[in-house]
VOGU-3710 file (C-alpha; in Angstrom, 3 decimals, decimal comma):
1> mgvtvamlff> 0,000/0,000/0,000  1,354/3,478/-0,778  1,823/5,996/2,069  1,237/9,718/1,522  2,874/12,603/3,351  -0,475/13,574/4,834  -0,844/10,152/6,402  2,499/10,539/8,233  1,064/13,484/10,209  -2,248/11,876/10,937
11> lipnkkkvle> -1,256/10,459/14,304  -1,533/12,454/17,465  2,063/13,484/18,415  1,992/11,858/21,820  0,542/8,633/20,415  3,208/8,622/17,674  5,928/8,779/20,292  4,270/5,929/22,179  4,211/3,789/19,036  7,812/4,569/18,131
21> rafrdkdlpr> 8,965/3,766/21,672  7,052/0,487/21,630  8,696/-0,512/18,303  12,149/0,575/19,541  11,836/-1,346/22,814  10,287/-4,375/21,074  7,822/-4,560/23,975  5,600/-7,342/22,662  2,788/-7,177/25,322  2,616/-3,419/25,028
31> ierileeaka> 2,481/-3,530/21,234  -0,315/-6,099/21,358  -2,310/-3,863/23,715  -1,791/-0,813/21,494  -2,942/-2,684/18,412  -5,980/-4,181/20,224  -7,008/-0,734/21,515  -6,593/0,773/18,077  -8,650/-1,963/16,553  -11,401/-1,542/19,162
41> kgegegeply> -11,522/2,208/18,482  -11,352/1,760/14,735  -8,035/3,580/14,596  -4,792/2,915/12,739  -6,101/1,697/9,411  -3,742/2,952/6,709  -1,321/4,462/9,243  2,280/3,397/8,526  3,455/2,959/12,096  0,476/0,766/12,948
51> gmlrgwldlr> 1,262/-1,336/9,844  4,891/-1,513/10,931  3,943/-2,731/14,355  1,611/-5,383/12,971  4,344/-6,648/10,616  6,904/-6,753/13,372  4,470/-8,489/15,740  3,748/-11,184/13,117  7,486/-11,654/12,533  8,277/-11,944/16,218
61> kslearkgkl> 5,504/-14,484/16,856  6,545/-16,536/13,839  10,195/-16,662/14,906  9,258/-17,631/18,473  6,945/-20,349/17,186  9,665/-21,860/14,910  12,164/-22,049/17,816  15,267/-21,405/15,708  14,086/-23,151/12,559  14,629/-21,034/9,441
71> ldaeetggla> 11,712/-19,599/7,471  10,738/-21,196/4,167  10,083/-19,287/0,924  6,367/-18,711/1,520  6,860/-17,567/5,107  9,730/-15,292/4,111  7,681/-13,625/1,407  4,619/-13,239/3,602  6,492/-11,710/6,569  8,630/-9,379/4,428
81> apflelyghg> 5,688/-8,123/2,370  4,284/-5,481/4,867  7,787/-4,102/5,486  8,512/-3,926/1,745  5,295/-1,979/1,280  6,480/0,704/3,736  10,181/0,607/2,771  11,562/3,706/1,155  8,820/6,061/2,439  10,024/8,808/4,756
91> etaanaaegi> 9,794/8,107/8,462  8,952/4,395/8,036  11,916/3,538/5,782  14,407/2,841/8,540  11,981/0,748/10,575  10,830/-1,137/7,454  14,427/-1,869/6,492  15,025/-3,259/9,961  11,965/-5,525/9,631  13,023/-6,798/6,210
101> aetlahsgsy> 16,580/-7,370/7,391  15,492/-9,385/10,403  13,075/-11,434/8,283  15,763/-12,330/5,753  18,289/-13,040/8,480  16,041/-15,893/9,626  15,169/-17,238/6,150  16,441/-20,505/4,696  15,120/-19,836/1,174  17,752/-18,751/-1,367
111> dairetigav> 15,158/-17,629/-3,922  13,087/-15,676/-1,390  16,140/-13,831/-0,042  17,409/-13,083/-3,558  14,031/-11,746/-4,737  13,479/-9,638/-1,593  16,968/-8,106/-1,775  16,258/-7,283/-5,403  13,116/-5,426/-4,370  14,993/-3,540/-1,623
121> kakgteaqkk> 17,708/-2,460/-4,057  15,088/-1,308/-6,569  13,124/0,858/-4,078  15,665/2,369/-1,707  18,210/5,124/-1,967  21,914/4,341/-1,727  21,917/5,386/1,911  18,848/3,302/2,673  20,341/0,257/0,953  23,597/0,648/2,840
131> kffqemgkfs> 21,689/0,891/6,130  19,599/-2,153/5,147  22,631/-4,388/4,545  24,182/-3,201/7,817  21,035/-4,238/9,647  20,814/-7,553/7,740  24,456/-8,283/8,550  23,850/-7,619/12,254  20,736/-9,833/12,345  22,417/-12,587/10,270
141> eaagnplaka> 25,334/-12,755/12,680  22,939/-12,929/15,603  20,867/-15,639/13,879  23,962/-17,593/12,800  22,424/-18,032/9,340  25,268/-18,693/6,797  22,922/-18,229/3,810  21,903/-14,727/4,862  25,503/-13,898/5,815  26,657/-14,969/2,342
151> fvaqevsdgs> 24,117/-12,686/0,648  25,212/-9,747/2,781  28,899/-10,437/2,241  28,454/-10,617/-1,539  26,511/-7,325/-1,585  28,998/-5,372/0,544  32,146/-6,978/-0,928  34,804/-4,513/-2,093  35,933/-6,944/-4,852  39,335/-7,580/-3,317
161> fddvfkvael> 40,762/-11,070/-3,497  40,490/-11,577/0,289  36,903/-10,384/0,256  35,959/-12,666/-2,655  37,545/-15,591/-0,900  35,536/-14,786/2,245  32,299/-14,597/0,206  33,048/-17,950/-1,430  33,662/-19,504/1,985  30,336/-18,209/3,259
171> wqqadrqkeg> 28,508/-19,648/0,232  30,197/-22,960/0,892  29,100/-22,867/4,542  25,563/-22,236/3,279  25,853/-25,335/1,108  25,576/-23,208/-2,018  28,659/-24,516/-3,829  27,507/-23,255/-7,216  27,260/-19,626/-6,039  30,617/-19,855/-4,268
181> laviekwfad> 32,238/-21,195/-7,414  30,584/-18,477/-9,506  32,078/-15,780/-7,269  35,569/-17,138/-7,777  35,011/-17,674/-11,495  33,920/-14,052/-11,881  36,943/-12,823/-9,985  39,287/-14,829/-12,209  37,491/-13,519/-15,302  37,837/-9,924/-14,067
191> hpgklpqgsg> 41,557/-10,410/-13,264  43,173/-12,091/-16,263  46,714/-11,155/-15,338  48,993/-12,075/-12,509  47,417/-13,690/-9,438  47,989/-12,093/-6,024  50,285/-13,748/-3,556  48,475/-16,048/-1,191  45,837/-16,972/-3,785  47,145/-20,514/-4,110
201> pvvkkyiekl> 44,548/-22,004/-1,715  41,764/-20,311/-3,676  43,104/-21,665/-6,963  43,234/-25,155/-5,491  39,767/-24,846/-4,030  38,456/-23,553/-7,374  39,963/-26,519/-9,213  38,611/-28,947/-6,603  35,106/-27,525/-6,926  35,235/-27,800/-10,707
211> rernrngeit> 36,458/-31,387/-10,403  33,604/-32,245/-8,020  31,220/-31,147/-10,771  33,114/-33,082/-13,415  33,966/-29,869/-15,262  37,351/-31,148/-16,309  37,288/-29,381/-19,650  37,097/-26,023/-17,839  39,951/-27,037/-15,544  42,051/-27,910/-18,596
221> dfliarwdav> 41,314/-24,582/-20,318  41,926/-22,570/-17,115  45,257/-24,161/-16,271  46,600/-24,022/-19,840  45,571/-20,366/-20,235  46,969/-19,247/-16,845  49,764/-21,759/-16,460  52,564/-19,364/-15,480  50,346/-17,343/-13,149  49,052/-20,467/-11,384
231> nevvegewaa> 52,526/-21,923/-10,909  53,628/-18,721/-9,190  51,055/-19,179/-6,418  51,003/-22,991/-6,001  53,998/-25,061/-5,066  55,547/-28,215/-6,508  53,852/-30,444/-9,010  50,283/-29,719/-7,953  49,335/-27,758/-11,084  50,938/-30,304/-13,438
241> valaqaslac> 49,133/-33,178/-11,738  45,823/-31,260/-11,781  46,146/-30,482/-15,490  47,103/-34,077/-16,331  44,182/-35,500/-14,358  41,662/-33,077/-15,867  42,809/-33,493/-19,482  42,725/-37,282/-19,129  39,239/-37,138/-17,623  37,799/-35,012/-20,445
251> grsaaalpti> 39,689/-36,691/-23,278  41,795/-33,656/-24,147  45,244/-35,021/-23,442  46,592/-33,821/-26,779  45,831/-30,186/-25,894  47,617/-30,416/-22,535  50,701/-32,347/-23,724  52,837/-29,297/-24,695  52,215/-27,630/-21,312  53,145/-30,753/-19,331
261> ekwlaghpds> 56,200/-31,404/-21,523  57,378/-27,836/-20,958  56,928/-28,197/-17,202  58,819/-31,502/-17,110  61,702/-29,924/-18,988  62,303/-27,864/-15,848  61,328/-30,639/-13,407  62,791/-33,852/-14,888  62,695/-35,743/-11,585  58,928/-35,681/-11,080
271> gkvwaylsdm> 58,102/-39,375/-11,448  54,424/-38,799/-10,782  54,063/-36,342/-13,661  56,112/-38,577/-15,993  53,597/-41,326/-15,209  50,690/-39,033/-16,042  52,440/-37,887/-19,213  52,725/-41,501/-20,383  48,980/-41,992/-19,916  48,227/-38,711/-21,705
281> amgagnlkla> 50,496/-39,598/-24,610  48,845/-43,026/-24,896  45,432/-41,387/-24,932  46,551/-38,960/-27,631  48,032/-41,788/-29,706  51,576/-40,407/-29,351  53,378/-43,685/-28,664  56,835/-42,163/-29,137  56,207/-39,647/-26,350  54,606/-42,372/-24,202
291> vqalrnyvrl> 57,787/-44,472/-24,476  59,920/-41,451/-23,556  57,741/-40,689/-20,528  57,743/-44,300/-19,360  61,523/-44,535/-19,656  61,932/-41,419/-17,523  59,488/-42,783/-14,967  61,280/-46,151/-14,833  64,574/-44,275/-14,459  63,179/-42,719/-11,297
301> npddtgkkma> 61,244/-45,834/-10,173  63,261/-48,879/-11,300  61,211/-51,311/-9,195  57,849/-50,462/-10,767  57,253/-53,554/-12,947  53,853/-52,286/-13,993  55,332/-49,266/-15,763  58,091/-51,428/-17,213  55,373/-53,599/-18,721  53,624/-50,493/-20,036
311> eakalewsgk> 56,887/-49,380/-21,640  57,310/-52,779/-23,311  53,751/-52,655/-24,669  54,226/-49,095/-25,945  57,407/-50,154/-27,742  55,561/-53,075/-29,327  52,605/-50,943/-30,369  54,881/-48,224/-31,778  56,486/-50,634/-34,231  59,676/-51,375/-32,300
321> pdeafdaykg> 59,386/-55,137/-31,742  63,099/-55,693/-31,073  63,152/-53,122/-28,276  59,861/-54,489/-26,964  61,326/-58,011/-26,976  64,276/-56,782/-24,893  61,920/-55,083/-22,437  59,748/-58,212/-22,160  62,866/-60,317/-21,737  63,892/-58,371/-18,636
331> laaagdryal> 60,406/-58,778/-17,157  60,264/-62,466/-18,052  63,632/-63,025/-16,373  61,991/-61,651/-13,223  59,165/-64,180/-13,527  56,455/-62,321/-15,477  54,480/-64,929/-17,424  52,736/-62,395/-19,674  56,126/-61,046/-20,724  57,188/-64,584/-21,651
341> drmialapgl> 54,004/-65,028/-23,708  54,749/-61,820/-25,619  58,318/-63,019/-26,213  56,948/-66,272/-27,642  54,600/-64,299/-29,896  57,323/-61,937/-31,135  60,229/-64,395/-31,367  59,412/-66,087/-34,734  59,094/-62,813/-36,635  62,315/-61,514/-35,086
351> hrsdeltsvl> 64,135/-64,838/-35,487  65,000/-64,728/-31,797  63,361/-67,943/-30,623  66,737/-69,230/-29,412  66,719/-66,507/-26,742  63,596/-67,997/-25,205  65,566/-70,924/-23,910  67,485/-68,581/-21,618  64,226/-67,497/-20,000  62,347/-70,797/-19,896
361> prflpeqgtn> 64,155/-72,305/-16,887  62,708/-69,485/-14,756  59,242/-70,936/-15,383  60,029/-74,660/-15,360  60,861/-77,010/-12,471  64,527/-77,643/-11,938  64,485/-81,247/-13,181  62,217/-80,533/-16,132  58,793/-82,027/-16,848  56,641/-83,009/-19,803
371> adlllladlr> 55,376/-79,421/-19,760  58,944/-78,320/-20,524  59,072/-80,676/-23,466  55,750/-79,414/-24,836  56,730/-75,761/-24,508  60,018/-76,403/-26,253  58,203/-78,440/-28,884  55,773/-75,549/-29,476  58,727/-73,200/-29,900  60,276/-75,534/-32,455
381> vlegeytqar> 56,969/-75,605/-34,343  56,950/-71,798/-34,367  60,440/-71,877/-35,846  59,415/-74,472/-38,426  61,720/-77,072/-36,865  59,168/-79,867/-37,247  61,641/-82,729/-36,941  62,890/-81,539/-33,549  59,354/-80,769/-32,404  58,238/-84,275/-33,446
391> klylrhleer> 60,948/-85,853/-31,322  59,867/-83,794/-28,309  56,192/-84,743/-28,764  57,144/-88,432/-29,032  59,157/-88,170/-25,794  56,107/-86,768/-24,073  53,897/-89,531/-25,478  56,221/-92,188/-24,070  54,917/-91,214/-20,636  51,424/-90,147/-21,656
401> pddievlrdl> 50,529/-92,150/-24,750  46,822/-91,169/-24,620  47,322/-87,394/-24,470  44,882/-86,515/-27,253  45,943/-82,881/-27,679  49,601/-83,811/-28,077  48,638/-86,630/-30,434  46,752/-84,052/-32,464  49,798/-81,743/-32,560  51,955/-84,680/-33,650
411> geidmeenry> 49,482/-85,670/-36,373  49,350/-82,097/-37,703  53,155/-82,037/-37,933  53,102/-85,321/-39,853  50,534/-83,885/-42,268  52,593/-80,696/-42,651  55,560/-82,849/-43,726  53,401/-85,107/-45,946  53,896/-88,178/-43,733  50,343/-89,304/-44,343
421> searevfeki> 50,761/-92,890/-43,136  52,093/-91,735/-39,749  49,392/-89,049/-39,549  46,707/-91,662/-40,306  47,911/-93,854/-37,407  47,814/-90,872/-35,047  44,318/-89,695/-35,980  42,935/-93,232/-36,024  44,206/-93,575/-32,453  42,473/-90,315/-31,509
431> ahlrpqdlea> 39,257/-91,505/-33,144  39,530/-94,758/-31,170  40,145/-92,931/-27,870  37,448/-90,363/-28,540  34,869/-91,593/-31,089  32,978/-88,282/-30,954  36,082/-86,368/-32,040  34,860/-84,913/-35,328  38,136/-83,124/-35,994  40,044/-86,427/-36,054
441> rhllaridwc> 37,517/-87,928/-38,455  37,779/-84,838/-40,621  41,568/-85,030/-40,765  41,368/-88,712/-41,665  39,135/-87,755/-44,589  41,675/-85,131/-45,633  44,411/-87,742/-45,527  42,307/-89,919/-47,854  42,053/-86,950/-50,213  45,792/-86,269/-50,070
451> egkfdglvdk> 46,581/-89,929/-50,742  44,081/-90,136/-53,592  41,876/-92,651/-51,797  38,535/-91,371/-53,077  36,420/-94,489/-52,517  34,057/-93,714/-49,685  35,475/-90,195/-49,285  32,264/-88,496/-50,388  30,251/-90,513/-47,851  32,704/-89,653/-45,038
461> lralayetkd> 32,605/-85,956/-45,817  28,817/-86,062/-46,245  28,425/-87,474/-42,719  30,829/-84,880/-41,273  29,116/-82,067/-43,116  25,700/-82,979/-41,720  27,082/-83,466/-38,196  29,206/-80,337/-37,954  27,455/-77,915/-40,309  30,973/-76,497/-40,687
471> egiiqefysa> 31,358/-74,338/-43,808  34,883/-75,607/-44,488  33,871/-79,263/-44,280  30,767/-78,622/-46,412  33,032/-77,066/-49,040  35,275/-80,138/-48,939  32,195/-82,344/-49,339  31,196/-80,207/-52,337  34,681/-80,397/-53,860  34,879/-84,176/-53,370
481> aesrgdipal> 31,449/-84,668/-54,989  32,443/-82,374/-57,846  35,702/-84,245/-58,452  33,809/-87,535/-58,532  31,035/-86,168/-60,748  28,514/-87,184/-58,089  25,582/-84,936/-59,024  23,186/-86,132/-56,261  25,911/-85,432/-53,703  26,463/-82,009/-55,263
491> veatelkiat> 22,773/-81,293/-54,753  23,115/-82,227/-51,051  26,289/-80,174/-50,619  24,701/-77,164/-52,268  21,618/-77,441/-50,054  23,923/-77,589/-47,008  25,749/-74,504/-48,191  22,471/-72,634/-48,574  21,329/-73,766/-45,120  24,547/-72,699/-43,351
501> dpkvpadlyr> 25,509/-69,534/-45,197  23,400/-66,588/-43,948  24,288/-64,502/-47,004  23,635/-67,333/-49,524  25,458/-66,297/-52,722  23,155/-66,266/-55,738  25,412/-68,736/-57,574  24,405/-71,469/-55,122  20,796/-71,316/-56,316  21,934/-71,304/-59,940
511> nltyfntllg> 24,072/-74,385/-59,286  21,226/-76,096/-57,451  18,897/-75,457/-60,394  21,500/-76,716/-62,842  22,234/-79,904/-60,889  18,536/-80,761/-60,501  18,045/-80,118/-64,204  20,882/-82,523/-65,023  19,157/-85,142/-62,867  15,853/-84,568/-64,654
521> rkdaalqavl> 14,229/-83,279/-61,473  12,040/-80,622/-63,037  10,037/-79,903/-59,916  13,151/-79,618/-57,770  14,807/-77,330/-60,322  11,695/-75,157/-60,427  11,552/-75,003/-56,631  15,218/-73,949/-56,538  14,509/-71,092/-58,912  11,431/-70,052/-56,929
531> raaekypdsq> 13,473/-70,043/-53,700  16,122/-67,954/-55,406  13,539/-65,445/-56,593  12,139/-65,217/-53,062  15,625/-64,752/-51,593  16,586/-62,176/-54,201  13,283/-60,441/-54,966  14,991/-57,738/-57,042  16,954/-60,128/-59,261  15,754/-59,905/-62,867
541> afreqvvtal> 17,837/-62,961/-63,753  16,032/-65,208/-61,258  12,654/-63,858/-62,304  13,427/-64,701/-65,917  14,517/-68,202/-64,864  11,252/-68,713/-62,975  9,219/-67,691/-66,007  11,329/-69,787/-68,380  11,040/-72,827/-66,098  7,270/-72,475/-65,708
551> vadgkkleal> 6,751/-72,037/-69,440  9,023/-74,989/-70,219  6,950/-77,045/-67,786  3,764/-76,048/-69,595  2,604/-73,870/-66,706  2,076/-70,742/-68,752  -0,754/-69,359/-66,662  1,344/-69,755/-63,504  4,188/-67,968/-65,301  1,777/-65,176/-66,190
561> qalrgwvgad> 0,634/-64,913/-62,575  4,249/-64,649/-61,401  5,023/-61,979/-63,984  2,029/-59,872/-62,956  3,790/-59,114/-59,658  7,237/-58,612/-61,163  7,093/-57,007/-64,580  7,098/-53,248/-64,907  8,657/-50,335/-66,718  12,121/-51,178/-65,328
571> sssdmksayi> 12,019/-54,850/-66,360  14,207/-56,237/-69,127  12,932/-56,383/-72,708  12,899/-60,192/-72,515  10,677/-60,096/-69,424  8,318/-57,643/-71,118  8,191/-59,731/-74,274  7,449/-62,870/-72,262  4,703/-61,070/-70,343  3,050/-59,841/-73,542
581> slllyagdsv> 3,253/-63,306/-75,104  1,663/-64,883/-72,022  -1,086/-62,262/-71,972  -1,878/-63,091/-75,574  -1,783/-66,788/-74,713  -4,315/-66,111/-71,983  -6,465/-64,190/-74,476  -5,995/-60,851/-72,752  -5,099/-58,758/-75,805  -6,489/-55,620/-74,144
591> kaleflqnsl> -4,040/-55,914/-71,271  -1,221/-56,731/-73,703  -1,923/-53,590/-75,729  -2,189/-51,474/-72,588  1,202/-52,773/-71,439  2,783/-52,126/-74,836  1,588/-48,542/-74,820  2,384/-47,652/-71,185  5,305/-49,746/-69,960  7,904/-49,638/-72,736
601> speekknrgf> 10,945/-47,400/-72,615  11,486/-44,871/-75,427  14,071/-47,203/-76,958  11,806/-50,230/-76,688  8,997/-48,362/-78,382  11,258/-48,193/-81,440  11,676/-51,970/-81,491  10,018/-53,209/-84,698  8,693/-56,314/-83,042  6,927/-54,299/-80,345
611> vdltaalled> 5,718/-51,731/-82,859  4,335/-54,368/-85,245  2,575/-56,121/-82,397  1,105/-52,868/-81,096  -0,260/-52,012/-84,529  -1,694/-55,494/-85,026  -3,416/-55,390/-81,625  -4,827/-51,960/-82,369  -6,299/-53,316/-85,618  -7,720/-56,369/-83,839
621> qgrhreaeql> -9,463/-54,085/-81,385  -10,867/-51,891/-84,155  -8,645/-48,941/-83,275  -7,734/-48,387/-86,917  -6,955/-44,713/-86,611  -4,225/-45,370/-84,027  -2,941/-48,288/-86,092  -2,838/-46,032/-89,151  -0,633/-43,520/-87,312  1,814/-46,253/-86,372
631> yralvaehpr> 1,909/-47,621/-89,926  2,466/-44,178/-91,408  5,436/-43,708/-89,070  6,777/-47,125/-90,069  6,351/-46,386/-93,801  8,205/-43,087/-93,346  11,001/-44,820/-91,459  11,132/-47,941/-93,669  9,874/-46,850/-97,128  11,162/-49,982/-98,855
641> nidyhlalar> 9,313/-52,350/-96,563  6,224/-53,211/-98,626  4,616/-54,997/-95,663  4,143/-51,636/-93,941  2,590/-50,130/-97,092  0,179/-53,054/-97,251  -0,648/-52,776/-93,570  -1,293/-49,033/-93,945  -3,578/-49,747/-96,898  -5,526/-52,325/-94,890
651> slgaqkrdre> -5,938/-49,843/-92,067  -7,205/-47,143/-94,429  -9,541/-49,585/-96,120  -10,954/-50,639/-92,767  -11,794/-46,957/-92,197  -13,552/-46,776/-95,626  -10,958/-44,336/-96,859  -10,741/-46,015/-100,238  -9,125/-43,201/-102,154  -6,241/-42,952/-99,672
661> mravllgidl> -5,981/-46,731/-99,577  -5,740/-46,935/-103,422  -3,138/-44,169/-103,396  -0,981/-46,229/-101,065  -1,428/-49,415/-103,103  -0,825/-47,661/-106,425  2,436/-46,412/-105,004  3,718/-50,011/-104,969  5,630/-50,751/-108,187  4,184/-54,168/-109,113
671> eknpqlyrqv> 6,065/-54,350/-112,422  9,359/-54,323/-110,617  7,996/-56,527/-107,837  5,477/-58,906/-109,477  5,607/-61,166/-106,445  3,645/-58,455/-104,611  0,579/-58,768/-106,897  -0,874/-61,455/-104,712  -0,355/-59,460/-101,465  -1,881/-56,288/-102,884
681> aqvyldledy> -4,784/-58,275/-104,279  -5,304/-59,846/-100,868  -5,769/-56,373/-99,366  -8,593/-55,663/-101,863  -10,139/-59,061/-101,231  -10,000/-58,595/-97,438  -11,907/-55,358/-97,934  -14,415/-57,188/-100,271  -13,323/-55,191/-103,336  -13,460/-58,314/-105,523
691> hegaallrry> -13,341/-56,454/-108,869  -9,999/-54,771/-108,106  -8,629/-57,895/-106,442  -9,649/-60,147/-109,390  -8,200/-57,670/-111,918  -4,829/-57,648/-110,166  -4,785/-61,440/-109,929  -5,669/-61,869/-113,654  -2,852/-59,519/-114,600  -0,489/-61,451/-112,325
701> vsgqagsgds> -1,315/-65,003/-113,513  -1,241/-63,927/-117,110  2,389/-63,009/-116,767  5,380/-65,277/-116,503  5,928/-64,620/-112,797  2,406/-65,629/-111,710  1,382/-68,242/-114,223  2,724/-71,009/-112,079  1,509/-69,668/-108,710  -1,131/-72,128/-107,503
711> lawrmlgdat> -2,152/-69,904/-104,606  -2,754/-66,939/-106,934  -4,998/-69,121/-109,175  -6,936/-70,283/-106,102  -7,376/-66,665/-104,912  -8,581/-65,740/-108,416  -11,110/-68,553/-108,227  -12,394/-67,180/-104,908  -12,609/-63,622/-106,242  -14,432/-64,496/-109,462
721> lslgdaplsk> -16,761/-66,809/-107,605  -17,678/-63,889/-105,312  -18,333/-61,812/-108,446  -20,634/-64,556/-109,816  -18,380/-65,471/-112,768  -18,699/-69,254/-112,420  -16,926/-70,241/-115,677  -13,866/-68,137/-114,903  -13,900/-69,288/-111,301  -14,017/-72,952/-112,403
731> rayrkalqlv> -11,080/-72,474/-114,810  -9,057/-70,767/-112,083  -9,674/-73,552/-109,536  -8,837/-76,197/-112,144  -5,539/-74,446/-112,950  -4,685/-74,191/-109,237  -5,362/-77,925/-108,781  -3,188/-78,836/-111,760  -0,297/-76,795/-110,376  -0,661/-78,368/-106,915
741> mkeksgi> -0,666/-81,879/-108,391  2,363/-80,984/-110,469  4,227/-79,733/-107,384  3,442/-82,942/-105,484  4,497/-85,185/-108,345  7,768/-83,297/-108,730  7,212/-82,786/-112,437
//
């Protein structure tokens, strides 16, 4: 509520002094009596001091009721509201500020305090605000409320480093880590240069707070940017360790490497930082630097076998196998089994297997055991010294003749050296000791193959293929069947390949179709093609095979049904041609014509076969005008092709356009091409123009070229008969019969 100047003088002077004294003395019973009397008399409404007293009375009762418990957001706002209403107005400003300050000093709500302070700062003068924060500081200290103390400290801070540090500490005490960190961050942002002496603890605390929030990227940026300044206020290797840890945590080791390297150049005896540098270099993929860092660390910590192992691995990974071998050798000599394993792995490529024997005794009993023999035998195998390895395996088998794994190793050596008889004995023994050992049976089959013993080989590999479903064995079964020309077995092997290969190459289905065809299994071949088409729904080749197979099997309607779902504008010309042929077979010339007109490519529409068929279908369906257009285009493109002239004439005649038809026919030079008389005459006859047709035929048969044409005489008989000329018709038929009899007799 607003307070006017007139209202401030409304109270009786003596009563005003009484009210002010009651507020100053905080005499709760007296204040209650004053307010009750005023209420009973209807006084005090709208008077600032009465409102002040009511607000203070509510605050005091609330604090007493909570017994030290801080106010929440709603309570803070409600109790501060009457004081805020009177704050900044003349005589009530100081008292209102005191009420607000005491309310906030007992509040536990960050948002409520922040919003209320914002309102105070917006309404009061500079002097009033200063007085307010003094009062709030006094009440906050008395209440022991770190949150309120932190707000006051931040507002009255002079911006000095010590003051900022104090503010940050207060925010931390109030469990407001974010605000404390923000204060320090702002100070660092405002002071980009040299850090003041004694700021080391603040720097460390700042870094620790960022690390607690997993803000390692910010730590990395801060330390790199202010590296020299930070190292002036913190001692030892703290900054280097902090930067290494942060850059590793955020995956930015590469960015921090130059800074750490520079620091180590001046502090070469910091083993801890060398260790971090090795990890950073590994993370950045800089194996050369990682090796350097590990060597420096090991120099300072010669007993750290873990870092020695890391150095050996880094050397191996960086393409220095000889140096890695030396490093592993030192570790193996001290009893590290992993180092020995890496030596065994590296030795063959480095031709240093002989050096393993100097390390082996460290891992073997003093008197030696069969394990020694096997390890040495394995090393000889790695070196390709099969003869020596064989002797060692045999020595082991003297004591343990049924050791299947060693027998297997021995058999594989015998096969490697083409000692098939010895290998057969070994694997037969394994098969006897362990009948379920499929690998032994497989190797026995391979020995048969190598020795050229093919009888029964296909059956052995067939059984193994079905039992193991192993792709390699199935391929061997396939190869054996192929070499023997065993087509039924090839069918089985191909089916196994299809069943076990998730990708199923298309060639397998082609082979399966081919093999079944060779065996005369039409249904099986068809099923193979259908499966292929289902597996490869976009394969034009398989679709064509399906159609071809169905047609060959007399299942033309089924082929048509299959094509309905496949054929389209993007199909091959063969597929389209087959579809049209099957439509015509099914009597669906309408659909065939529709397909010809709508589904052919521009190039296909130029194909004479398709064009001729389109024109013929148009004529069949009485669409002579469209057929005429096609024929005219064909005549223009192929003017010497008389068939197109004749077809155009027929089309024109069918439309009763006789004059145009005759013009086309008269354009055909019959004297130069007498063999065309009959074809031109046929056009007239088809259109029932028997006079013109008969005239052409008489001219033709009267000449040398047509006198012996039995078909022309028969056509003349038909034409004259239709004209009612029975005598001429009879003579024509008789002549045709004579010529036919003459042709049959060979005269």
